C-alpha positions, 0 to 999 in steps of 0.5 A: 419530760412527755408521759410517753417519755416517762413510761419508756424511761420506766420500762427501762429501768425495770428491763435492766434490772430484769436482764442484770438478775437474770444474767446473774441468776440463771444457769444453762438449761439442758432441752427436755428431750421427750415427755416421761409419763408419770406412774401414780399407782403402788403403795405410795400413791402421787398426790398432783399439785395443779398451779395454774398460771393465773398464779404467777407474776409477773410482766409483759403478759396477757391473760386470755380469759377463754383458756385461762392462759397466759401469753407471752409477749416480748419484743414491741416496737421500741423493747426486747426484754427477758420476762420471769414469772414466779410463784410460790410452791406449798407442799408438806414438809416431808413431801418428795417431788418426783415429776413435773409437767409443764403445759404449754404451746411454744413456736419454736424449741426453748421458746420457755424455761421452767425453774424450780428455786428454794430460798432460805431465810438468808435470802439465798436462793438455790436452783434444784431444777433448770430446764427448756421447753421443746416446741410444739404448736399445739398445747401439750404437757412436757413432763420431767422425772423422776426427781426425788426431789426432797422438802425436808421442813417448810420453817425457814425455807420457800419454794417457788416456780419460775416460768422464764420467756427468753428474748427471741421475737415469738409468742408462746403459751402457758397454762399451768404446771403440774407437781407429782409428790409423795408422803414418806415416812421420815428416817427412825431414830438411832435408840429403840422407843420400845423394848420389844421393837429392836432397829432390826425389826421389820416394822421398826421405822413406821412403828417408830413414827407413830411413836414419834408422832404421838399416835401410840404410846405402846401397850406398856411397860416400855413395849409396843407388842407388835404382835397382838391383836388390834381392837376396834378401840384402839384402831379408833385411836390410832385413826383419830390421832393419825388423821387428826380429826376434828369438827365444828362444836 
């Protein structure tokens, strides 16, 4: 068997495996119809995590170093196939994803698709979000939200970003994915830690969060003293523990 025939056979196997996995795993995706500009102000400001196309792995792509984008080619004179490009998403436990933006230049509607998956320790994959991108010749970031996707914990879970290029004889470009996420305060326990901060107290959840994380042990006698003034020394202890301040010795 010649080298070209061997390469063609190997590519055929890879494409068959990809096509089977796609047919079994991907649900029908809704078309993203509008760009929703995310709000980034208020008491819970967003942190924006940007994942470049350079961080995705897949087959059938060409990296353009001039524009730092990935060009998707799906058909040549011999084969057409479905490409998926994957990368992991790392966010802190307790984060909530509200908006996701995909930067791309696509010739027609649905030339690119986006998925967010979570995989657990038992190899069970769940798709949390799935949609198709609208067509536009110029580079544009298309947003979807308000999502409210919670990341309750990282142990035993991994989150995966998935860019899909369906079988279509077109060239498309993908630049990056933007993840807009915010932090949250854990739900309070059912039993109060401090005698002077019952569950009906205005700041019960926040005070219980400080106690559970070891930032405060209260003012003594099983109380927190929520109405007492805070000294500069106490403030230093609160901030140092909350921020995990550390420096090289």
